[in-house]
matplotlib code that plots the C-alpha trace (Angstrom):
import matplotlib.pyplot as plt

x = [54.5, 50.9, 47.7, 48.3, 51.7, 51.3, 54.6, 54.9, 55.3, 52.6, 50.6, 53.6, 54.4, 50.8, 50.8, 54.1, 52.7, 49.7, 52.0, 54.1, 57.2, 57.4, 60.4, 60.8, 61.0, 63.8, 65.7, 65.5, 66.5, 63.3, 59.6, 58.6, 57.3, 54.9, 53.8, 53.8, 50.3, 49.0, 45.4, 45.1, 41.8, 40.3, 37.9, 38.4, 35.3, 33.7, 35.4, 34.5, 30.8, 31.7, 30.9, 33.1, 30.5, 30.7, 34.1, 36.0, 37.1, 35.8, 36.3, 35.3, 38.4, 40.7, 39.7, 39.9, 43.4, 44.3, 43.0, 45.1, 48.2, 47.5, 46.8, 50.0, 48.7, 51.9, 50.1, 47.1, 45.6, 43.3, 40.7, 38.6, 35.4, 35.2, 31.6, 30.1, 27.5, 26.1, 25.6, 22.7, 22.9, 19.9, 19.1, 19.9, 23.3, 24.7, 22.8, 23.8, 21.7, 22.6, 26.1, 28.5, 28.2, 31.1, 33.7, 31.6, 33.7, 36.9, 35.4, 34.2, 37.8, 39.3, 36.9, 37.4, 41.2, 41.2, 39.2, 41.3, 44.6, 43.4, 42.1, 45.4, 47.3, 45.3, 45.5, 48.2, 48.8, 51.3, 51.1, 53.5, 54.7, 57.3, 57.6, 60.7, 58.7, 56.8, 59.3, 60.0, 58.6, 55.6, 52.7, 50.4, 51.5, 48.7, 49.0, 46.4, 44.2, 41.0, 38.2, 37.1, 38.9, 35.8, 37.5, 39.8, 36.9, 38.7, 41.8, 45.0, 47.0, 45.0, 46.7, 49.9, 48.1, 46.7, 50.2, 51.6, 48.8, 50.0, 47.9, 49.7, 47.0, 43.9, 41.2, 40.1, 36.4, 33.9, 30.1, 29.2, 30.1, 32.9, 35.1, 38.0, 36.7, 34.0, 33.0, 31.7, 28.3, 27.3, 26.8, 29.8, 30.3, 33.9, 34.6, 37.0, 39.5, 38.8, 41.3, 41.4, 41.8, 44.8, 46.4, 45.8, 47.4, 50.5, 50.7, 50.4, 53.2, 55.4, 54.7, 55.1, 51.5, 49.7, 46.9, 44.0, 41.4, 39.0, 35.4, 36.8, 35.4, 37.5, 38.0, 39.1, 41.7, 42.9, 43.5, 45.3, 47.4, 48.4, 49.9, 51.1, 54.8, 54.3, 52.3, 48.6, 46.6, 43.1, 42.5, 39.4, 37.6, 37.2, 36.9, 33.4, 32.2, 28.7, 27.0, 23.9, 24.7, 24.0, 27.7, 28.2, 28.8, 31.9, 33.6, 36.2, 36.8, 40.1, 41.0, 40.4, 42.6, 45.4, 45.5, 46.4, 48.9, 50.6, 51.6, 53.4, 50.5, 48.4, 44.8, 43.4, 40.9, 37.6, 36.0, 32.5, 29.2, 30.0, 31.6, 29.3, 32.0, 35.7, 36.4, 34.8, 36.8, 40.0, 39.1, 38.4, 41.8, 43.5, 41.6, 43.0, 46.5, 46.0, 45.0, 47.6, 50.2, 50.9, 53.0, 49.9, 47.5, 46.8, 43.9, 41.8, 39.3, 37.1, 36.9, 33.9, 32.3, 31.8, 28.7, 28.1, 31.8, 33.4, 36.3, 34.8, 37.7, 41.5, 41.4, 39.6, 42.4, 44.8, 42.3, 42.6, 46.3, 45.8, 43.2, 45.6, 48.2, 45.7, 45.2, 48.9, 50.4, 53.9, 54.8, 56.5, 53.4, 51.1, 53.5, 53.2, 49.4, 49.1, 51.4, 54.7, 53.3, 51.9, 55.3, 56.9, 54.4, 54.9, 58.7, 58.6, 56.1, 56.4]
y = [-49.2, -47.9, -49.4, -48.5, -50.2, -53.9, -55.7, -59.1, -60.8, -58.9, -62.0, -63.7, -60.7, -60.6, -64.2, -63.8, -60.8, -62.8, -65.6, -63.2, -63.5, -60.0, -59.9, -56.1, -56.7, -59.2, -56.9, -54.1, -56.4, -55.5, -56.4, -52.7, -52.3, -55.3, -54.7, -51.0, -49.5, -46.2, -45.1, -41.3, -41.1, -43.6, -43.7, -47.1, -48.4, -45.0, -44.0, -40.3, -40.9, -42.4, -40.6, -40.9, -43.3, -45.9, -45.9, -47.9, -51.3, -50.4, -53.7, -52.3, -50.0, -52.7, -55.2, -52.9, -51.8, -55.5, -56.1, -53.2, -54.8, -58.3, -56.9, -54.9, -51.4, -49.6, -46.4, -44.1, -40.7, -41.5, -38.7, -36.9, -35.3, -31.8, -31.1, -34.6, -33.3, -31.0, -33.7, -36.0, -38.9, -39.2, -41.3, -38.2, -37.7, -35.7, -32.6, -30.2, -29.2, -25.9, -24.6, -24.5, -21.9, -20.4, -23.1, -26.2, -26.9, -26.9, -29.2, -31.7, -31.8, -32.3, -35.1, -36.9, -36.6, -38.0, -41.0, -41.6, -41.5, -43.9, -46.4, -46.2, -46.9, -50.1, -51.3, -52.5, -49.0, -46.4, -42.6, -41.2, -37.7, -37.9, -39.8, -41.5, -43.4, -45.4, -48.2, -48.3, -51.4, -53.5, -51.5, -49.5, -45.9, -43.6, -40.0, -37.8, -35.6, -33.7, -33.5, -29.9, -26.9, -25.9, -26.6, -23.6, -21.3, -18.4, -18.8, -19.1, -20.1, -23.3, -24.6, -24.9, -26.2, -29.0, -29.6, -30.0, -32.4, -34.6, -33.5, -33.6, -32.7, -30.5, -30.9, -27.2, -27.8, -30.7, -30.6, -27.8, -24.3, -22.7, -19.6, -21.1, -21.3, -22.6, -26.2, -28.2, -29.0, -25.4, -22.1, -19.8, -17.6, -16.5, -16.5, -19.3, -19.4, -16.8, -14.4, -16.6, -19.7, -18.1, -17.5, -21.1, -22.3, -20.3, -21.4, -25.0, -24.5, -23.0, -25.8, -28.6, -29.8, -31.4, -29.2, -31.4, -29.8, -32.7, -31.2, -27.8, -25.9, -25.4, -21.7, -22.6, -25.1, -22.4, -19.9, -22.4, -23.6, -20.0, -19.4, -22.8, -23.6, -27.3, -30.0, -30.1, -33.3, -33.9, -37.1, -38.6, -37.7, -38.9, -37.4, -36.5, -38.7, -37.3, -39.9, -39.1, -40.0, -38.6, -37.9, -36.3, -33.0, -34.5, -35.3, -33.1, -31.9, -32.4, -28.7, -29.2, -32.3, -30.6, -27.7, -30.2, -32.0, -28.8, -28.2, -31.5, -32.8, -35.9, -37.0, -39.9, -41.9, -42.3, -45.8, -44.6, -45.5, -43.1, -46.3, -49.3, -51.9, -52.3, -52.8, -49.5, -47.8, -49.2, -47.8, -44.4, -44.7, -45.2, -42.3, -40.0, -41.4, -40.4, -36.9, -36.0, -38.7, -41.6, -39.5, -37.7, -40.5, -42.4, -44.1, -42.6, -45.3, -43.2, -46.6, -47.1, -43.7, -44.0, -44.0, -47.4, -48.2, -50.5, -50.9, -51.9, -53.7, -53.9, -57.2, -55.2, -52.6, -55.4, -56.6, -53.1, -53.6, -56.9, -55.3, -52.5, -55.2, -57.0, -53.7, -53.6, -51.2, -51.9, -52.9, -49.5, -47.6, -49.7, -49.1, -45.3, -45.4, -47.8, -45.9, -44.7, -41.2, -40.8, -41.6, -39.0, -36.3, -37.3, -37.1, -33.8, -31.9, -33.4]
z = [61.8, 61.8, 60.7, 57.1, 57.0, 57.9, 57.9, 56.2, 59.5, 61.5, 62.1, 63.6, 65.7, 67.0, 67.9, 69.8, 71.7, 72.9, 74.0, 76.0, 73.9, 72.4, 69.9, 70.5, 74.3, 73.8, 71.5, 74.1, 77.0, 78.9, 79.0, 79.5, 76.0, 76.5, 80.0, 81.0, 81.4, 82.8, 83.3, 82.9, 84.8, 87.2, 90.2, 91.7, 93.5, 93.0, 96.2, 95.8, 96.8, 100.1, 103.4, 106.5, 107.9, 105.2, 103.5, 106.1, 104.7, 101.2, 99.4, 96.0, 96.1, 97.5, 94.9, 91.9, 92.9, 93.3, 89.8, 88.5, 90.0, 88.7, 85.2, 85.0, 85.5, 86.7, 87.8, 87.3, 88.2, 91.1, 90.7, 93.3, 92.1, 93.4, 92.4, 93.2, 95.7, 93.0, 90.4, 89.5, 87.1, 84.8, 81.7, 79.7, 81.3, 84.2, 85.4, 88.1, 91.1, 92.9, 93.7, 96.7, 99.3, 101.2, 102.0, 101.2, 98.0, 100.1, 102.7, 100.1, 98.7, 102.1, 103.0, 99.7, 100.0, 103.5, 102.4, 99.3, 101.1, 103.7, 101.1, 99.2, 102.4, 102.9, 99.3, 96.9, 95.7, 96.8, 96.6, 94.0, 93.3, 90.5, 87.2, 88.4, 91.0, 88.3, 88.3, 92.1, 93.7, 92.5, 93.9, 91.7, 91.7, 92.7, 91.5, 93.1, 90.8, 91.2, 88.7, 88.9, 90.4, 92.4, 95.7, 95.2, 95.8, 94.2, 96.5, 94.4, 97.5, 97.7, 94.5, 96.5, 99.6, 97.4, 96.0, 99.5, 100.2, 97.3, 94.4, 91.1, 88.7, 88.6, 85.9, 85.9, 85.1, 85.4, 85.2, 87.6, 86.3, 88.3, 88.3, 86.3, 82.8, 80.5, 80.1, 77.2, 78.7, 79.8, 78.2, 78.1, 81.3, 80.9, 77.2, 77.7, 80.6, 83.3, 84.7, 87.8, 85.6, 83.9, 87.3, 88.3, 85.0, 85.7, 89.3, 88.2, 85.8, 88.6, 91.0, 88.4, 88.3, 85.3, 83.9, 82.8, 80.4, 80.1, 80.1, 79.1, 76.1, 73.0, 73.9, 77.4, 75.9, 73.4, 76.2, 78.4, 75.5, 74.7, 78.2, 79.5, 79.4, 80.0, 78.1, 78.7, 79.5, 78.3, 80.4, 78.9, 75.7, 72.1, 68.6, 67.5, 64.6, 64.4, 66.5, 68.5, 72.1, 75.6, 75.9, 72.4, 74.1, 75.8, 72.5, 70.8, 67.3, 65.3, 66.0, 69.7, 69.8, 67.9, 70.4, 73.1, 70.9, 69.9, 73.6, 73.5, 75.5, 75.7, 75.1, 77.0, 74.8, 76.8, 76.5, 77.2, 75.6, 72.8, 71.4, 70.9, 71.4, 72.3, 68.6, 67.7, 70.5, 69.0, 65.6, 67.2, 68.9, 65.6, 64.2, 66.8, 66.2, 62.5, 63.5, 66.3, 66.1, 68.3, 70.7, 71.9, 72.6, 75.8, 77.6, 80.4, 81.4, 83.8, 85.6, 87.9, 87.0, 83.2, 81.1, 79.5, 79.3, 76.8, 79.1, 82.5, 84.0, 83.6, 81.7, 79.0, 79.2, 78.2, 75.5, 74.0, 73.7, 71.9, 69.6, 68.7, 67.9, 65.6, 63.7, 62.9, 65.4, 66.5, 70.0, 70.4, 69.4, 71.6, 74.5, 73.9, 73.9, 76.9, 79.2, 77.6, 76.6, 80.2, 81.6, 79.4, 80.6, 84.2, 84.0, 82.1, 84.2, 87.7]

ax = plt.figure().add_subplot(projection="3d")
ax.plot(x, y, z, "-o")
ax.set_aspect("equal")
plt.show()
């Protein structure tokens, strides 16, 4: 069932879902359809901006992970931010200041990774490396990712080094221009994916890493989609609907979205200030479902690092599930959007 095909008993089904007695879950002998959730992009407690002198005992991270567990978030991509020292937040969005010199980018990556691993070890999360681990134990499964491939500094061998350190996804570009490919918010430098970027894509395919093309230009996506032999993730974006917003440049066209879906991939809906409310975000989610199909839609909250978010905590993540039910989506389709599609990609690629 989709939003155009309300069943006669949809109101009864919705009420049962809210009360925690999902008929579909009973039929399948499991409550997975009702409760499984996965965040495709999160920064709990904005941990990436912590220095070695002030991260110890970071309660913002600990509390956010506890909330994830309580609200039934089974796992997430916990994302480093490779170019963080080069960024400045302004009322007109993110701007970049300068560039890395020498091995600075690699050092930033190593420092953030050390901090994140330590915080995970002291929280109710557990490092995870394969899709099969999602249902092992009751801790939140933390899959390590890095937003921006700047830390590679042109060294292909560092892809495997990062893999051995536990990284399972690299978002090739972020806000600072780098040597992998073009991004949405900067003029073209490579005509899409660079030669080095193509080597990185192939290396990630070989290792079994998830390629994330959030922030990448449409031409960069096209080049990556042409050469990848595994599904591509676009962890946090949203369809452009012609709105004037500081984050409009971070939206995608229908054609852009279809390039991701055609790899068997997944687009994480981004609950940023491009939406004026949770209800508008839900409508935009349904619009993407209509464009690429429910099998290619997920949610990437960008938690604790988002612009005017309409999902600012994990209670609102669950509210989003309820709102999708109220629009007529079946429990099976809601399960796919909330986490089932993410689980498919994790199992297939990792």
